[in-house]
Backbone bond lengths (Angstrom), bond angles and torsions (degrees), N, CA, C in turn:
res aa  C-N    CA-C-N  psi(-1)  N-CA   C-N-CA  omega(-1)  CA-C   N-CA-C  phi
1 M - - - 1.438 - - 1.532 109.38 -
2 N 1.292 115.83 132.56 1.476 123.61 -177.91 1.548 109.41 -73.85
3 P 1.351 118.42 121.08 1.475 121.32 -178.93 1.535 113.75 -57.35
4 T 1.313 117.94 -36.78 1.443 121.36 -179.57 1.535 110.89 -66.43
5 V 1.301 116.51 -41.83 1.466 121.51 178.53 1.527 108.28 -68.14
6 L 1.327 117.58 -41.86 1.463 121.74 -179.21 1.525 112.46 -62.10
7 K 1.318 117.83 -41.35 1.485 121.59 179.40 1.506 110.82 -57.24
8 K 1.325 117.14 -31.53 1.491 120.57 -179.55 1.531 110.77 -78.45
9 K 1.328 117.58 -23.04 1.476 120.66 -178.44 1.522 113.71 -87.23
10 F 1.329 116.89 -33.26 1.467 121.06 -175.49 1.526 110.86 -90.74
11 P 1.348 116.67 160.40 1.492 120.21 173.90 1.528 109.33 -58.14
12 S 1.322 117.19 155.65 1.454 123.59 -175.45 1.540 112.94 -58.96
13 Y 1.341 118.45 -30.71 1.445 121.08 -178.44 1.532 113.98 -80.10
14 F 1.327 117.63 -10.03 1.457 122.19 -172.99 1.534 110.85 -71.98
15 P 1.368 117.44 128.51 1.460 120.64 -178.99 1.537 111.47 -84.86
16 V 1.309 115.80 82.95 1.479 122.29 -176.00 1.532 112.45 -52.45
17 E 1.317 115.54 -34.00 1.470 120.61 -177.57 1.549 112.60 -65.25
18 L 1.334 116.69 -20.35 1.468 120.82 179.31 1.535 113.91 -90.51
19 L 1.320 117.80 -8.63 1.447 121.03 -178.08 1.541 109.09 -60.59
20 P 1.338 117.25 126.40 1.460 120.34 -176.09 1.529 112.34 -67.27
21 I 1.316 115.58 149.35 1.455 120.95 -179.83 1.511 110.92 -60.38
22 G 1.320 118.60 -35.41 1.470 124.25 -177.85 1.521 115.65 -73.79
23 A 1.348 117.19 -9.78 1.475 119.74 180.00 1.529 108.71 -71.15
24 K 1.335 115.13 135.04 1.455 118.81 179.34 1.535 110.68 -148.60
25 E 1.310 114.27 156.08 1.469 120.10 175.27 1.510 106.89 -73.10
26 Q 1.343 116.07 116.81 1.453 120.27 -175.84 1.540 109.46 -154.38
27 E 1.294 115.53 158.92 1.472 121.73 174.15 1.519 108.50 -97.86
28 L 1.335 115.28 119.26 1.445 122.11 174.42 1.498 107.31 -128.63
29 E 1.315 118.06 135.62 1.459 121.88 173.59 1.504 107.92 -79.19
30 V 1.334 116.57 122.08 1.466 120.80 -172.63 1.530 111.12 -139.58
31 Y 1.336 114.01 164.52 1.477 123.22 173.50 1.518 108.74 -112.05
32 R 1.308 115.31 146.74 1.468 122.72 177.38 1.539 108.88 -134.15
33 V 1.335 116.79 133.22 1.441 120.29 174.36 1.533 107.89 -81.50
34 C 1.309 117.41 128.83 1.461 123.03 175.88 1.530 105.59 -105.01
35 K 1.327 115.57 103.64 1.485 121.43 -170.93 1.518 115.69 -59.04
36 W 1.330 117.39 -32.43 1.455 119.00 -171.95 1.513 113.58 -105.10
37 G 1.364 117.43 19.39 1.444 121.16 169.96 1.530 115.77 84.77
38 K 1.314 119.55 7.19 1.455 122.81 179.09 1.515 111.15 -136.68
39 V 1.317 115.86 144.51 1.463 120.96 171.84 1.522 105.90 -86.52
40 E 1.353 114.83 94.32 1.443 121.30 -176.14 1.528 108.54 -145.94
41 A 1.321 116.38 170.06 1.467 121.24 -176.90 1.528 112.51 -54.50
42 A 1.309 117.67 -41.09 1.456 121.92 -177.71 1.534 112.64 -63.43
43 A 1.333 118.02 -20.50 1.463 121.61 179.26 1.523 112.24 -87.88
44 F 1.337 116.57 0.80 1.456 121.02 -177.83 1.523 111.10 -123.84
45 L 1.336 114.79 45.14 1.466 121.52 176.90 1.518 108.22 -100.01
46 T 1.334 115.89 146.69 1.452 121.01 174.13 1.520 108.41 -75.78
47 S 1.328 117.84 167.25 1.471 121.78 176.30 1.513 109.52 -57.51
48 Y 1.324 117.39 -42.37 1.450 119.78 -179.26 1.532 112.36 -64.18
49 E 1.319 117.69 -40.70 1.476 122.23 178.80 1.513 109.47 -65.59
50 E 1.329 118.87 -38.38 1.475 120.89 177.10 1.507 109.27 -63.38
51 Y 1.309 117.04 -40.04 1.460 120.01 177.89 1.543 111.18 -64.22
52 L 1.326 116.87 -43.20 1.454 119.86 178.42 1.519 112.75 -59.12
53 R 1.325 116.52 -35.64 1.446 121.19 -179.57 1.523 112.87 -76.95
54 N 1.327 116.47 -24.74 1.449 120.67 -178.99 1.543 110.17 -147.85
55 P 1.331 117.54 79.00 1.460 120.86 -177.37 1.524 114.29 -56.78
56 G 1.300 118.50 -23.43 1.476 121.73 178.68 1.514 111.49 -78.84
57 L 1.299 117.73 -11.12 1.468 122.77 -178.09 1.530 111.04 -58.07
58 K 1.324 115.99 -47.61 1.449 122.61 178.29 1.512 108.36 -165.23
59 E 1.297 115.82 161.73 1.444 119.26 178.99 1.522 111.20 -80.40
60 F 1.301 118.06 132.56 1.460 122.58 177.73 1.530 105.87 -108.80
61 D 1.329 115.65 88.69 1.465 119.89 -173.39 1.534 112.07 -86.64
62 A 1.302 116.01 -179.34 1.478 122.36 -175.02 1.520 110.69 -61.47
63 D 1.341 118.74 -37.95 1.459 120.98 178.53 1.546 110.92 -61.62
64 K 1.309 117.25 -43.72 1.433 121.27 -178.90 1.536 110.69 -68.29
65 S 1.305 116.99 -32.72 1.468 120.19 -178.65 1.532 110.71 -70.04
66 Q 1.331 118.30 -18.05 1.444 121.33 178.14 1.541 113.81 -97.66
67 D 1.322 115.89 1.67 1.472 121.48 177.23 1.517 108.21 -97.30
68 I 1.307 116.87 108.79 1.482 121.56 -177.04 1.530 111.84 -62.49
69 G 1.329 118.15 -21.66 1.460 119.98 177.16 1.506 113.00 -63.68
70 N 1.345 117.80 -27.96 1.455 120.19 178.19 1.528 113.93 -70.81
71 Y 1.294 117.04 -11.69 1.502 121.14 179.39 1.501 110.34 -102.94
72 S 1.340 117.35 8.48 1.439 120.89 -178.88 1.515 112.23 -106.99
73 L 1.308 114.92 163.12 1.459 123.63 171.94 1.523 105.23 -90.83
74 S 1.308 118.16 120.67 1.486 122.42 -179.34 1.516 111.42 -82.07
75 C 1.322 114.98 128.57 1.455 123.11 177.10 1.537 108.39 -138.38
76 Y 1.319 115.41 171.32 1.453 121.75 176.30 1.523 111.34 -133.65
77 Q 1.305 116.14 137.40 1.475 120.89 172.51 1.527 110.60 -80.33
78 G 1.316 117.19 -39.23 1.465 122.64 -174.89 1.523 112.41 -83.73
79 T 1.349 114.40 135.24 1.454 120.79 178.69 1.513 111.76 -59.79
80 K 1.342 116.23 -46.67 1.494 119.04 -178.03 1.510 112.28 -62.13
81 D 1.341 117.93 -41.28 1.460 120.33 177.27 1.525 111.18 -64.39
82 A 1.330 116.17 -40.33 1.481 119.17 -179.67 1.516 110.51 -64.91
83 I 1.332 117.24 -43.82 1.481 121.19 179.89 1.533 110.36 -64.84
84 R 1.318 116.62 -39.46 1.473 121.04 177.53 1.554 109.87 -61.01
85 S 1.313 114.73 -43.71 1.463 119.42 178.24 1.512 111.89 -62.97
86 L 1.341 115.51 -44.43 1.460 120.45 176.85 1.502 111.78 -55.90
87 H 1.325 117.17 -46.10 1.473 120.65 -179.71 1.527 110.88 -63.80
88 C 1.296 117.45 -37.09 1.464 120.93 176.76 1.510 110.15 -61.81
89 F 1.349 118.51 -45.71 1.463 121.95 179.91 1.527 112.90 -67.58
90 T 1.322 117.62 -36.01 1.483 119.79 -177.01 1.504 111.06 -69.19
91 R 1.304 119.97 -17.71 1.461 121.17 174.20 1.520 111.44 -64.42
92 H 1.336 116.96 -33.27 1.461 121.99 -178.60 1.541 111.78 -105.93
93 E 1.313 116.97 -27.18 1.460 122.04 -178.99 1.511 109.05 -136.20
94 P 1.353 116.10 92.78 1.458 120.42 -174.06 1.543 115.56 -63.87
95 R 1.323 116.43 -15.30 1.470 119.20 179.08 1.533 113.45 -81.97
96 A 1.314 117.83 -4.79 1.466 120.63 -175.11 1.540 110.73 -58.62
97 I 1.341 114.13 143.04 1.452 122.01 178.19 1.534 108.95 -131.71
98 L 1.310 115.88 169.91 1.448 120.75 177.06 1.514 109.59 -111.45
99 S 1.333 114.74 137.09 1.472 119.93 176.68 1.528 108.92 -124.15
100 K 1.341 113.60 158.48 1.460 119.33 -179.77 1.503 109.76 -130.76
101 G 1.340 115.98 140.34 1.459 119.82 -178.93 1.522 110.97 -166.29
102 V 1.306 115.60 -159.17 1.451 122.03 -175.71 1.526 109.50 -130.72
103 T 1.342 115.77 138.08 1.446 119.20 174.72 1.530 107.79 -72.40
104 T 1.293 116.27 107.97 1.446 123.62 -175.77 1.523 109.16 -77.95
105 P 1.340 119.89 118.98 1.460 121.28 -177.06 1.524 114.13 -56.50
106 A 1.311 118.21 -35.87 1.466 120.86 179.05 1.516 112.88 -65.70
107 Y 1.337 118.89 -15.32 1.461 122.84 -179.42 1.511 113.63 -92.31
108 G 1.380 116.45 -10.72 1.442 118.43 177.93 1.511 112.79 140.85
109 P 1.345 117.45 166.15 1.454 122.82 179.80 1.507 113.08 -78.66
110 S 1.320 115.86 156.15 1.456 121.14 177.47 1.518 110.09 -137.88
111 Q 1.323 116.76 167.58 1.462 121.91 -179.76 1.521 108.45 -161.59
112 L 1.315 116.40 142.33 1.450 121.43 169.88 1.532 106.93 -66.18
113 T 1.309 117.05 125.38 1.450 121.35 -174.73 1.528 112.24 -60.04
114 I 1.312 116.52 -34.92 1.459 121.42 -179.17 1.538 113.10 -62.69
115 E 1.332 117.24 -17.62 1.460 121.32 177.17 1.516 112.08 -68.80
116 R 1.333 117.84 -19.80 1.460 119.36 -177.14 1.535 113.60 -125.66
117 E 1.349 117.83 -11.08 1.463 119.92 176.78 1.508 110.54 -148.08
118 K 1.339 116.04 147.56 1.438 120.74 179.34 1.510 110.25 -73.59
119 R 1.338 117.06 137.65 1.445 121.48 -179.47 1.534 108.26 -138.01
120 K 1.313 115.45 138.00 1.470 120.54 174.78 1.536 109.53 -87.87
121 N 1.289 115.34 -43.91 1.481 122.61 179.93 1.487 109.67 -109.71
122 G 1.300 116.64 157.72 1.455 120.84 173.49 1.510 113.02 64.91
123 K 1.328 115.73 46.18 1.492 120.22 -177.46 1.536 111.70 -67.43
124 S 1.324 118.02 -14.30 1.466 119.23 177.56 1.534 112.03 -99.09
125 H 1.341 116.08 12.66 1.470 120.61 179.63 1.522 111.20 -63.08
126 V 1.325 115.39 132.68 1.468 122.35 -179.77 1.531 108.42 -118.87
127 D 1.320 116.02 132.17 1.478 123.14 170.83 1.515 106.85 -95.97
128 W 1.331 114.83 130.12 1.470 120.89 178.84 1.510 107.59 -126.12
129 W 1.323 116.92 112.29 1.437 123.04 -177.61 1.539 109.15 -91.94
130 L 1.308 115.97 116.01 1.467 120.63 -170.48 1.539 112.77 -93.37
131 Y 1.316 113.52 135.77 1.446 120.84 175.14 1.544 109.20 -72.74
132 E 1.291 115.02 156.20 1.481 121.86 175.95 1.521 110.15 -51.85
133 G 1.317 117.06 130.01 1.469 120.69 176.37 1.527 114.69 84.60
134 A 1.347 118.27 0.98 1.465 120.45 -179.37 1.538 110.15 -65.01
135 T 1.323 116.37 145.05 1.462 121.92 179.94 1.542 109.96 -125.82
136 P 1.328 116.67 68.65 1.473 121.34 -175.48 1.524 113.25 -61.35
137 H 1.322 117.91 -31.99 1.451 120.79 -177.66 1.523 112.18 -58.90
138 L 1.327 118.23 -22.22 1.457 120.71 178.54 1.514 112.71 -72.28
139 S 1.332 116.97 -16.23 1.471 122.01 -179.86 1.543 112.70 -99.70
140 F 1.320 117.17 8.77 1.473 121.15 -176.03 1.528 112.32 -123.00
141 K 1.333 115.45 149.84 1.465 122.87 176.26 1.532 108.36 -132.50
142 E 1.315 116.35 147.09 1.440 121.24 176.76 1.533 110.75 -65.18
143 V 1.348 116.39 140.45 1.464 121.71 173.27 1.499 108.20 -121.49
144 Q 1.307 115.84 150.02 1.447 123.79 -179.82 1.526 109.90 -92.09
145 V 1.340 115.54 140.19 1.465 119.99 179.93 1.530 108.22 -113.57
146 D 1.342 115.29 128.93 1.466 121.59 175.06 1.530 107.23 -80.13
147 E 1.319 115.79 109.81 1.459 120.80 -176.41 1.530 113.91 -64.36
148 N 1.335 116.12 -29.03 1.466 119.75 -178.11 1.532 111.16 -73.59
149 S 1.310 116.99 -48.04 1.459 120.05 -176.51 1.526 112.32 -96.07
150 K 1.311 116.66 -2.03 1.492 121.83 -179.70 1.518 110.46 54.76
151 S 1.329 116.18 44.88 1.475 121.30 -179.73 1.519 109.73 -131.45
152 I 1.310 115.31 167.24 1.464 122.08 178.65 1.548 106.60 -85.68
153 L 1.330 114.07 135.83 1.456 118.17 176.65 1.523 111.26 -85.68
């Protein structure tokens, strides 16, 4: 991917130079936790965008600004990883729900996180770097989770 072309596609704050070589525009079926109980634009913000909306939320230091994962939308390919993430979020935000959709190539490149960093948990974690104006929430629908069997209904 040409860096000059990419700079025009991404938001102005996006560090194009940190985008991993393995990131590519591709369709992957993934799950996303929607923290506030709705499949809406606000549920599809990157960590960095959440920080920009609420700087008091947490400190975004120099180390975090050099981690390309903080500029991505976190998703999971694996059902078990997605449900585990949902349970983690519901401890702090009981309205959290799980949604399922597809990484739309026109919205930006994605990559399995494990391709560039070692992970013990969440091996199906996907980073999806969104282009300016992307509307990923339009490609997702809420899914129901069976709490007893820890599976998707």
